[in-house]
N, CA, C and O of each residue as an XYZ file, in Angstrom:
736
protein
N      -7.116      0.848      8.922
C      -6.781      1.120      7.529
C      -5.342      0.686      7.282
O      -4.476      0.851      8.141
N      -5.102      0.141      6.126
C      -3.760     -0.333      5.811
C      -2.818      0.844      5.549
O      -3.245      1.972      5.302
N      -1.551      0.543      5.612
C      -0.539      1.566      5.391
C      -0.574      2.004      3.929
O      -0.702      1.175      3.029
N      -0.462      3.284      3.706
C      -0.521      3.844      2.359
C       0.743      3.462      1.573
O       1.841      3.426      2.128
N       0.573      3.184      0.302
C       1.672      2.816     -0.582
C       2.676      3.959     -0.662
O       2.315      5.100     -0.951
N       3.944      3.637     -0.403
C       5.006      4.629     -0.376
C       6.290      3.948     -0.859
O       6.667      2.894     -0.345
N       6.952      4.544     -1.833
C       8.150      3.949     -2.405
C       9.447      4.383     -1.751
O      10.526      4.044     -2.236
N       9.358      5.136     -0.646
C      10.564      5.644      0.007
C      11.528      4.518      0.348
O      12.729      4.630      0.101
N      11.009      3.432      0.915
C      11.894      2.328      1.313
C      12.572      1.696      0.108
O      13.712      1.241      0.212
N      11.894      1.658     -1.029
C      12.492      1.077     -2.228
C      13.657      1.947     -2.715
O      14.736      1.434     -3.009
N      13.439      3.247     -2.799
C      14.495      4.146     -3.260
C      15.657      4.189     -2.270
O      16.818      4.194     -2.680
N      15.357      4.218     -0.982
C      16.395      4.223      0.041
C      17.186      2.920      0.020
O      18.413      2.930      0.117
N      16.477      1.795     -0.107
C      17.141      0.489     -0.139
C      18.066      0.337     -1.332
O      19.179     -0.174     -1.202
N      17.610      0.775     -2.485
C      18.446      0.682     -3.691
C      19.657      1.595     -3.555
O      20.771      1.206     -3.904
N      19.449      2.785     -3.058
C      20.559      3.718     -2.847
C      21.571      3.140     -1.860
O      22.778      3.213     -2.090
N      21.083      2.573     -0.775
C      21.977      1.958      0.219
C      22.727      0.776     -0.362
O      23.921      0.602     -0.118
N      22.018     -0.035     -1.132
C      22.661     -1.201     -1.746
C      23.775     -0.812     -2.697
O      24.844     -1.422     -2.687
N      23.534      0.202     -3.519
C      24.578      0.673     -4.436
C      25.765      1.247     -3.669
O      26.918      0.991     -4.017
N      25.482      2.023     -2.627
C      26.546      2.604     -1.810
C      27.362      1.517     -1.129
O      28.592      1.566     -1.136
N      26.686      0.537     -0.539
C      27.392     -0.548      0.149
C      28.247     -1.367     -0.810
O      29.398     -1.680     -0.507
N      27.696     -1.707     -1.948
C      28.466     -2.489     -2.927
C      29.668     -1.681     -3.410
O      30.771     -2.215     -3.519
N      29.459     -0.397     -3.700
C      30.550      0.459     -4.148
C      31.639      0.539     -3.078
O      32.826      0.447     -3.392
N      31.241      0.710     -1.825
C      32.206      0.790     -0.729
C      33.000     -0.503     -0.608
O      34.221     -0.469     -0.456
N      32.320     -1.635     -0.673
C      32.995     -2.934     -0.615
C      33.990     -3.085     -1.760
O      35.102     -3.577     -1.568
N      33.584     -2.661     -2.939
C      34.465     -2.778     -4.109
C      35.685     -1.865     -3.986
O      36.801     -2.275     -4.303
N      35.478     -0.638     -3.530
C      36.629      0.270     -3.401
C      37.579     -0.195     -2.302
O      38.786      0.024     -2.392
N      37.037     -0.838     -1.261
C      37.901     -1.393     -0.211
C      38.684     -2.605     -0.703
O      39.790     -2.872     -0.234
N      38.113     -3.319     -1.631
C      38.741     -4.544     -2.116
C      39.758     -4.286     -3.230
O      40.742     -5.016     -3.347
N      39.531     -3.271     -4.036
C      40.401     -3.027     -5.194
C      40.995     -1.619     -5.115
O      40.283     -0.620     -5.211
N      42.303     -1.567     -4.940
C      42.995     -0.290     -4.792
C      42.921      0.577     -6.037
O      42.919      1.805     -5.951
N      42.861     -0.076     -7.205
C      42.826      0.708     -8.438
C      41.415      1.143     -8.821
O      41.206      1.644     -9.926
N      40.454      0.964     -7.938
C      39.102      1.490     -8.141
C      38.130      0.486     -8.707
O      38.452     -0.684     -8.916
N      36.944      0.973     -8.947
C      35.859      0.144     -9.470
C      35.898      0.211    -10.991
O      35.276      1.068    -11.620
N      36.651     -0.721    -11.554
C      36.755     -0.838    -13.000
C      35.867     -1.995    -13.448
O      35.391     -2.776    -12.624
N      35.652     -2.096    -14.727
C      34.869     -3.207    -15.261
C      35.567     -4.533    -14.959
O      34.918     -5.524    -14.624
N      36.881     -4.539    -15.080
C      37.654     -5.753    -14.771
C      37.483     -6.137    -13.295
O      37.286     -7.311    -12.983
N      37.555     -5.171    -12.404
C      37.398     -5.457    -10.977
C      35.974     -5.898    -10.635
O      35.774     -6.746     -9.765
N      34.999     -5.328    -11.314
C      33.616     -5.774    -11.109
C      33.470     -7.241    -11.500
O      32.842     -8.024    -10.788
N      34.050     -7.599    -12.625
C      33.980     -9.003    -13.066
C      34.719     -9.931    -12.101
O      34.266    -11.044    -11.835
N      35.865     -9.468    -11.575
C      36.589    -10.260    -10.569
C      35.717    -10.447     -9.326
O      35.627    -11.547     -8.779
N      35.082     -9.370     -8.891
C      34.241     -9.437     -7.689
C      33.076    -10.405     -7.879
O      32.712    -11.141     -6.962
N      32.504    -10.394     -9.068
C      31.370    -11.281     -9.325
C      31.773    -12.752     -9.370
O      30.934    -13.632     -9.179
N      33.040    -13.018     -9.619
C      33.495    -14.413     -9.594
C      34.142    -14.781     -8.254
O      34.591    -15.911     -8.065
N      34.186    -13.820     -7.331
C      34.786    -14.031     -6.021
C      33.684    -14.391     -5.014
O      32.862    -13.545     -4.660
N      33.671    -15.626     -4.564
C      32.615    -16.075     -3.647
C      32.665    -15.322     -2.321
O      31.623    -15.126     -1.696
N      33.844    -14.895     -1.874
C      33.931    -14.126     -0.632
C      33.178    -12.801     -0.740
O      32.495    -12.385      0.195
N      33.313    -12.149     -1.886
C      32.612    -10.886     -2.099
C      31.109    -11.112     -2.109
O      30.361    -10.390     -1.449
N      30.675    -12.100     -2.845
C      29.244    -12.368     -2.979
C      28.667    -12.906     -1.674
O      27.558    -12.531     -1.294
N      29.391    -13.770     -0.989
C      28.884    -14.343      0.257
C      28.930    -13.353      1.415
O      28.188    -13.492      2.387
N      29.798    -12.360      1.309
C      29.916    -11.349      2.356
C      28.582    -10.613      2.549
O      28.188    -10.320      3.678
N      27.923    -10.332      1.487
C      26.582     -9.743      1.505
C      25.936    -10.105      0.178
O      26.370     -9.647     -0.879
N      24.913    -10.919      0.238
C      24.322    -11.417     -1.003
C      23.876    -10.287     -1.924
O      23.889    -10.440     -3.145
N      23.486     -9.166     -1.353
C      23.056     -8.053     -2.189
C      24.212     -7.483     -2.998
O      23.997     -6.949     -4.087
N      25.449     -7.588     -2.479
C      26.598     -7.052     -3.217
C      26.650     -7.591     -4.639
O      26.917     -6.846     -5.582
N      26.396     -8.872     -4.790
C      26.438     -9.485     -6.115
C      25.409     -8.878     -7.045
O      25.697     -8.632     -8.216
N      24.222     -8.636     -6.542
C      23.170     -8.035     -7.359
C      23.554     -6.631     -7.800
O      23.423     -6.287     -8.975
N      24.024     -5.827     -6.865
C      24.380     -4.447     -7.197
C      25.638     -4.390     -8.050
O      25.734     -3.551     -8.947
N      26.603     -5.263     -7.790
C      27.814     -5.326     -8.627
C      27.445     -5.759    -10.043
O      27.993     -5.244    -11.018
N      26.528     -6.694    -10.150
C      26.065     -7.137    -11.466
C      25.379     -5.985    -12.204
O      25.590     -5.800    -13.403
N      24.566     -5.218    -11.494
C      23.912     -4.054    -12.101
C      24.959     -3.052    -12.595
O      24.854     -2.538    -13.708
N      25.966     -2.778    -11.767
C      27.019     -1.835    -12.163
C      27.799     -2.365    -13.368
O      28.180     -1.597    -14.251
N      28.035     -3.680    -13.398
C      28.741     -4.284    -14.531
C      27.931     -4.107    -15.811
O      28.462     -3.687    -16.840
N      26.640     -4.431    -15.737
C      25.785     -4.352    -16.928
C      25.557     -2.924    -17.402
O      25.241     -2.702    -18.571
N      25.710     -1.972    -16.520
C      25.461     -0.568    -16.867
C      26.719      0.285    -16.722
O      26.640      1.498    -16.525
N      27.867     -0.358    -16.820
C      29.143      0.307    -16.551
C      29.322      1.574    -17.397
O      29.647      2.634    -16.863
N      29.112      1.465    -18.707
C      29.364      2.611    -19.590
C      28.429      3.777    -19.300
O      28.800      4.933    -19.509
N      27.243      3.494    -18.828
C      26.308      4.565    -18.477
C      26.710      5.215    -17.159
O      26.684      6.439    -17.034
N      27.080      4.398    -16.181
C      27.446      4.930    -14.860
C      28.771      5.680    -14.935
O      28.921      6.729    -14.309
N      29.737      5.153    -15.697
C      31.044      5.794    -15.865
C      30.894      6.959    -16.841
O      31.338      6.884    -17.987
N      30.265      8.035    -16.373
C      29.886      9.146    -17.249
C      31.073      9.901    -17.842
O      30.951     10.493    -18.915
N      32.217      9.891    -17.161
C      33.381     10.592    -17.719
C      34.249      9.665    -18.564
O      35.286     10.083    -19.079
N      33.833      8.415    -18.706
C      34.508      7.413    -19.558
C      35.987      7.243    -19.233
O      36.802      7.029    -20.130
N      36.335      7.338    -17.940
C      37.737      7.145    -17.568
C      38.042      5.683    -17.209
O      39.163      5.362    -16.815
N      37.059      4.813    -17.345
C      37.277      3.394    -17.064
C      37.080      3.010    -15.607
O      37.308      1.862    -15.226
N      36.653      3.978    -14.786
C      36.412      3.729    -13.365
C      35.103      4.395    -12.955
O      34.733      5.458    -13.455
N      34.416      3.730    -12.024
C      33.232      4.349    -11.431
C      33.678      5.025    -10.144
O      34.212      4.386     -9.237
N      33.451      6.317    -10.086
C      33.866      7.100     -8.912
C      32.689      7.259     -7.948
O      31.545      6.945     -8.276
N      33.003      7.753     -6.757
C      31.969      8.029     -5.760
C      30.977      9.068     -6.290
O      29.775      8.972     -6.044
N      31.493     10.059     -7.020
C      30.605     11.077     -7.607
C      29.667     10.465     -8.634
O      28.502     10.852     -8.722
N      30.165      9.516     -9.408
C      29.321      8.874    -10.418
C      28.248      7.996     -9.766
O      27.125      7.917    -10.263
N      28.588      7.345     -8.667
C      27.581      6.581     -7.914
C      26.538      7.538     -7.355
O      25.339      7.270     -7.427
N      26.998      8.652     -6.800
C      26.066      9.654     -6.260
C      25.168     10.199     -7.364
O      23.967     10.375     -7.158
N      25.746     10.468     -8.538
C      24.944     10.955     -9.669
C      23.901      9.929    -10.086
O      22.770     10.289    -10.413
N      24.277      8.645    -10.077
C      23.335      7.576    -10.422
C      22.168      7.561     -9.440
O      21.008      7.472     -9.843
N      22.482      7.649     -8.160
C      21.428      7.624     -7.140
C      20.538      8.869     -7.239
O      19.320      8.775     -7.089
N      21.141     10.021     -7.488
C      20.376     11.261     -7.647
C      19.465     11.163     -8.861
O      18.305     11.574     -8.813
N      19.996     10.617     -9.947
C      19.202     10.443    -11.164
C      18.034      9.486    -10.928
O      16.910      9.756    -11.351
N      18.302      8.366    -10.249
C      17.234      7.408     -9.964
C      16.155      8.048     -9.092
O      14.962      7.824     -9.301
N      16.578      8.833     -8.129
C      15.629      9.477     -7.224
C      14.796     10.526     -7.968
O      13.580     10.598     -7.786
N      15.440     11.324     -8.792
C      14.744     12.413     -9.485
C      13.921     11.913    -10.671
O      12.776     12.325    -10.852
N      14.505     11.026    -11.476
C      13.834     10.586    -12.695
C      13.003      9.328    -12.503
O      12.139      9.021    -13.324
N      13.257      8.604    -11.431
C      12.503      7.385    -11.161
C      13.235      6.139    -11.609
O      14.334      6.190    -12.162
N      12.586      5.020    -11.350
C      13.148      3.710    -11.675
C      12.356      3.068    -12.806
O      11.132      3.181    -12.873
N      13.072      2.403    -13.678
C      12.399      1.647    -14.726
C      11.913      0.325    -14.142
O      12.330     -0.073    -13.055
N      11.052     -0.334    -14.854
C      10.577     -1.656    -14.441
C      11.771     -2.604    -14.274
O      11.821     -3.386    -13.325
N      12.721     -2.528    -15.195
C      13.903     -3.404    -15.157
C      14.758     -3.127    -13.924
O      15.265     -4.061    -13.303
N      14.922     -1.866    -13.566
C      15.703     -1.531    -12.365
C      15.014     -2.049    -11.104
O      15.676     -2.536    -10.187
N      13.712     -1.947    -11.058
C      12.980     -2.450     -9.897
C      13.133     -3.961     -9.800
O      13.330     -4.496     -8.709
N      13.044     -4.648    -10.927
C      13.207     -6.105    -10.937
C      14.626     -6.481    -10.534
O      14.825     -7.374     -9.710
N      15.617     -5.799    -11.118
C      17.023     -6.147    -10.871
C      17.482     -5.793     -9.463
O      18.238     -6.552     -8.856
N      17.046     -4.666     -8.937
C      17.590     -4.165     -7.685
C      16.620     -4.217     -6.505
O      17.045     -4.195     -5.350
N      15.347     -4.283     -6.787
C      14.343     -4.190     -5.739
C      14.455     -5.249     -4.668
O      14.516     -4.916     -3.484
N      14.484     -6.507     -5.039
C      14.486     -7.588     -4.050
C      15.739     -7.550     -3.179
O      15.681     -7.884     -1.995
N      16.851     -7.153     -3.745
C      18.103     -7.115     -2.986
C      18.240     -5.870     -2.128
O      19.175     -5.756     -1.335
N      17.313     -4.937     -2.284
C      17.426     -3.688     -1.535
C      16.789     -3.771     -0.158
O      16.854     -2.819      0.620
N      16.175     -4.902      0.144
C      15.579     -5.073      1.464
C      14.141     -4.586      1.555
O      13.566     -4.569      2.643
N      13.548     -4.187      0.428
C      12.155     -3.745      0.476
C      11.243     -4.954      0.586
O      11.632     -6.074      0.256
N      10.054     -4.719      1.042
C       9.082     -5.792      1.138
C       8.672     -6.271     -0.241
O       8.505     -5.471     -1.162
N       8.512     -7.558     -0.378
C       8.132     -8.106     -1.678
C       6.756     -7.605     -2.103
O       6.482     -7.496     -3.298
N       5.886     -7.298     -1.138
C       4.558     -6.808     -1.509
C       4.648     -5.424     -2.149
O       3.895     -5.126     -3.076
N       5.557     -4.576     -1.667
C       5.745     -3.259     -2.281
C       6.246     -3.419     -3.707
O       5.705     -2.812     -4.631
N       7.281     -4.239     -3.887
C       7.815     -4.443     -5.226
C       6.751     -5.035     -6.144
O       6.602     -4.595     -7.284
N       6.023     -6.011     -5.664
C       4.975     -6.657     -6.463
C       3.882     -5.661     -6.833
O       3.423     -5.639     -7.975
N       3.469     -4.848     -5.886
C       2.430     -3.850     -6.151
C       2.898     -2.846     -7.194
O       2.166     -2.537     -8.134
N       4.109     -2.339     -7.032
C       4.627     -1.351     -7.985
C       4.754     -1.973     -9.374
O       4.398     -1.335    -10.365
N       5.250     -3.194     -9.463
C       5.393     -3.837    -10.771
C       4.036     -4.163    -11.393
O       3.847     -3.985    -12.596
N       3.095     -4.636    -10.583
C       1.771     -4.988    -11.107
C       0.980     -3.772    -11.572
O       0.139     -3.882    -12.464
N       1.245     -2.617    -10.976
C       0.495     -1.400    -11.312
C       1.398     -0.331    -11.935
O       1.078      0.858    -11.915
N       2.521     -0.771    -12.481
C       3.535      0.143    -13.015
C       2.925      1.145    -13.999
O       3.182      2.344    -13.896
N       2.126      0.669    -14.941
C       1.579      1.561    -15.969
C       0.606      2.585    -15.388
O       0.539      3.715    -15.872
N      -0.150      2.200    -14.353
C      -1.057      3.151    -13.715
C      -0.281      4.145    -12.848
O      -0.665      5.310    -12.748
N       0.793      3.698    -12.229
C       1.604      4.574    -11.376
C       2.369      5.587    -12.214
O       2.501      6.748    -11.824
N       2.869      5.153    -13.358
C       3.673      6.001    -14.244
C       2.762      6.988    -14.978
O       2.446      6.796    -16.152
N       2.352      8.023    -14.289
C       1.380      8.994    -14.825
C       1.884      9.725    -16.062
O       1.108      9.983    -16.982
N       3.172     10.063    -16.100
C       3.677     10.810    -17.251
C       4.153      9.903    -18.389
O       4.643     10.382    -19.412
N       4.004      8.602    -18.202
C       4.293      7.594    -19.232
C       5.715      7.701    -19.792
O       5.936      7.558    -20.994
N       6.681      7.957    -18.886
C       8.080      8.035    -19.313
C       8.830      6.723    -19.103
O      10.035      6.649    -19.343
N       8.120      5.692    -18.657
C       8.759      4.394    -18.442
C       9.493      4.293    -17.121
O      10.256      3.351    -16.903
N       9.272      5.252    -16.236
C       9.906      5.290    -14.919
C       8.859      5.681    -13.880
O       7.913      6.413    -14.174
N       9.046      5.180    -12.662
C       8.169      5.606    -11.571
C       9.010      6.284    -10.505
O      10.043      5.768    -10.078
N       8.549      7.437    -10.093
C       9.204      8.172     -9.019
C       8.490      7.864     -7.709
O       7.386      7.318     -7.702
N       9.126      8.216     -6.613
C       8.476      8.037     -5.326
C       7.201      8.884     -5.249
O       6.211      8.457     -4.654
N       7.220     10.062     -5.835
C       6.036     10.917     -5.826
C       4.886     10.248     -6.576
O       3.738     10.321     -6.138
N       5.181      9.599     -7.698
C       4.136      8.899     -8.454
C       3.592      7.713     -7.655
O       2.390      7.447     -7.665
N       4.484      7.009     -6.967
C       4.055      5.866     -6.154
C       3.156      6.354     -5.020
O       2.110      5.760     -4.756
N       3.559      7.429     -4.355
C       2.752      7.972     -3.264
C       1.402      8.475     -3.769
O       0.379      8.256     -3.120
N       1.389      9.151     -4.924
C       0.131      9.647     -5.494
C      -0.793      8.476     -5.830
O      -2.000      8.545     -5.602
N      -0.224      7.414     -6.368
C      -1.033      6.230     -6.667
C      -1.602      5.643     -5.375
O      -2.746      5.190     -5.350
N      -0.814      5.649     -4.313
C      -1.283      5.150     -3.021
C      -2.460      5.959     -2.506
O      -3.423      5.399     -1.982
N      -2.384      7.286     -2.654
C      -3.477      8.159     -2.225
C      -4.714      7.881     -3.078
O      -5.818      7.758     -2.547
N      -4.536      7.782     -4.398
C      -5.659      7.502     -5.291
C      -6.305      6.155     -4.958
O      -7.530      6.040     -4.943
N      -5.491      5.152     -4.695
C      -6.015      3.826     -4.350
C      -6.809      3.873     -3.058
O      -7.893      3.296     -2.967
N      -6.271      4.558     -2.061
C      -6.987      4.687     -0.790
C      -8.299      5.437     -0.983
O      -9.314      5.075     -0.387
N      -8.287      6.475     -1.808
C      -9.492      7.250     -2.077
C     -10.547      6.383     -2.769
O     -11.723      6.421     -2.406
N     -10.122      5.603     -3.765
C     -11.058      4.714     -4.460
C     -11.632      3.661     -3.520
O     -12.822      3.352     -3.588
N     -10.797      3.107     -2.644
C     -11.284      2.126     -1.664
C     -12.302      2.768     -0.730
O     -13.318      2.159     -0.395
N     -12.025      4.002     -0.312
C     -12.953      4.698      0.581
C     -14.262      5.012     -0.124
O     -15.333      4.868      0.467
N     -14.190      5.442     -1.388
C     -15.403      5.716     -2.156
C     -16.259      4.455     -2.285
O     -17.478      4.506     -2.122
N     -15.622      3.340     -2.575
C     -16.346      2.079     -2.706
C     -16.978      1.675     -1.377
O     -18.129      1.239     -1.341
N     -16.230      1.820     -0.291
C     -16.764      1.482      1.030
C     -17.941      2.392      1.373
O     -18.955      1.923      1.889
N     -17.813      3.699      1.088
C     -18.901      4.638      1.352
C     -20.124      4.306      0.506
O     -21.251      4.327      1.002
N     -19.909      4.009     -0.739
C     -21.005      3.660     -1.654
C     -21.731      2.412     -1.172
O     -22.961      2.364     -1.144
N     -20.956      1.407     -0.795
C     -21.577      0.177     -0.307
C     -22.341      0.419      0.994
O     -23.401     -0.169      1.209
N     -21.813      1.270      1.853
C     -22.494      1.605      3.098
C     -23.792      2.334      2.807
O     -24.816      2.038      3.423
N     -23.770      3.274      1.889
C     -24.977      4.020      1.530
C     -26.015      3.078      0.926
O     -27.190      3.132      1.288
N     -25.591      2.229      0.022
C     -26.514      1.275     -0.600
C     -27.090      0.344      0.455
O     -28.283      0.041      0.441
N     -26.253     -0.099      1.352
C     -26.713     -0.989      2.416
C     -27.736     -0.278      3.298
O     -28.753     -0.861      3.674
N     -27.462      0.980      3.625
C     -28.414      1.756      4.422
C     -29.704      2.017      3.662
O     -30.781      2.027      4.258
N     -29.611      2.227      2.361
C     -30.803      2.454      1.539
C     -31.672      1.209      1.485
O     -32.890      1.310      1.334
N     -31.069      0.050      1.605
C     -31.847     -1.184      1.518
C     -32.830     -1.311      2.672
O     -33.767     -2.107      2.598
N     -32.634     -0.541      3.734
C     -33.594     -0.554      4.838
C     -34.918      0.063      4.394
O     -35.979     -0.317      4.891
N     -34.859      1.012      3.462
C     -36.070      1.687      3.005
C     -36.773      0.909      1.897
O     -37.975      1.061      1.681
N     -36.026      0.099      1.220
C     -36.566     -0.710      0.145
C     -36.395     -2.153      0.559
O     -35.973     -2.417      1.685
N     -36.698     -3.071     -0.288
C     -36.498     -4.466      0.108
C     -35.023     -4.812      0.104
O     -34.247     -4.250     -0.668
N     -34.646     -5.719      0.951
C     -33.247     -6.142      0.961
C     -33.064     -7.152     -0.138
O     -33.986     -7.889     -0.487
N     -31.913     -7.179     -0.659
C     -31.608     -8.112     -1.739
C     -30.163     -8.010     -2.096
O     -29.365     -7.429     -1.359
N     -29.829     -8.560     -3.202
C     -28.445     -8.514     -3.653
C     -28.122     -7.111     -4.150
O     -28.849     -6.534     -4.958
N     -27.039     -6.592     -3.656
C     -26.587     -5.272     -4.079
C     -25.521     -5.486     -5.132
O     -24.510     -6.142     -4.880
N     -25.748     -4.933     -6.307
C     -24.744     -5.081     -7.362
C     -24.015     -3.761     -7.541
O     -24.045     -2.909     -6.653
N     -23.375     -3.588     -8.658
C     -22.587     -2.381     -8.890
C     -23.380     -1.289     -9.593
O     -22.787     -0.415    -10.225
N     -24.704     -1.317     -9.500
C     -25.541     -0.288    -10.099
C     -25.537      0.955     -9.220
O     -25.030      0.944     -8.098
N     -26.109      2.016     -9.752
C     -26.220      3.230     -8.941
C     -27.397      3.097     -7.994
O     -28.184      2.158     -8.111
N     -27.526      4.013     -7.072
C     -28.654      4.000     -6.142
C     -29.980      4.119     -6.883
O     -30.954      3.460     -6.520
N     -30.024      4.952     -7.917
C     -31.261      5.090     -8.693
C     -31.619      3.782     -9.381
O     -32.783      3.382     -9.404
N     -30.610      3.115     -9.942
C     -30.862      1.816    -10.568
C     -31.430      0.853     -9.550
O     -32.338      0.084     -9.865
N     -30.919      0.881     -8.350
C     -31.372     -0.023     -7.292
C     -32.846      0.252     -6.976
O     -33.632     -0.682     -6.816
N     -33.214      1.521     -6.887
C     -34.600      1.913     -6.603
C     -35.507      1.455     -7.741
O     -36.566      0.880     -7.492
N     -35.103      1.703     -8.988
C     -35.942      1.338    -10.115
C     -36.059     -0.177    -10.278
O     -37.109     -0.675    -10.684
N     -35.000     -0.906     -9.969
C     -35.070     -2.364    -10.033
C     -36.105     -2.864     -9.027
O     -36.879     -3.771     -9.330
N     -36.118     -2.284     -7.853
C     -37.088     -2.693     -6.859
C     -38.511     -2.312     -7.260
O     -39.451     -3.055     -6.977
N     -38.683     -1.138     -7.932
C     -40.002     -0.736     -8.406
C     -40.520     -1.701     -9.455
O     -41.716     -1.992     -9.486
N     -39.637     -2.207    -10.322
C     -40.037     -3.145    -11.365
C     -40.496     -4.481    -10.775
O     -41.341     -5.165    -11.352
N     -39.929     -4.844     -9.618
C     -40.306     -6.102     -8.983
C     -41.706     -6.029     -8.394
O     -42.350     -7.065     -8.229
N     -42.199     -4.831     -8.070
C     -43.494     -4.670     -7.418
C     -44.661     -4.891     -8.344
O     -45.812     -4.785     -7.921
């Protein structure tokens, strides 16, 4: 059986990426992570080449600076980064956040692709965000549906021993029996 869908690696990867980029920025700029310093970092090839993900996370922080800088002091603090990560973990990620940060977080492309392709089904409360709990619940539901289909096909296949063998479609067992009766 394949591994069950789990978003833990996505949330952990994004959290790590934000922490690493923030740490790199605070080490590089003594006056802190300001919008000006973020823009300098994004034009600095050493910063971007040092870790390709840094550019992605720095770009995200630049584009969302006013939201992340919750106290509006013009700097992103360690507490504000922690609050962002806590908020993402508790409230979930939007489709845009997954697109912007997912690939750079080191998660498997199949996980990101699956979550994006099934975003609306995963987002049970329809708030435009998916939490790890929603992703895991969707994984359980998907596995359950696959098992039900496999069991159904096995039962139908076993039933065909009692009736004539033929093409098994998506009808119920009763439909299968009646179709065979009509052929007689």
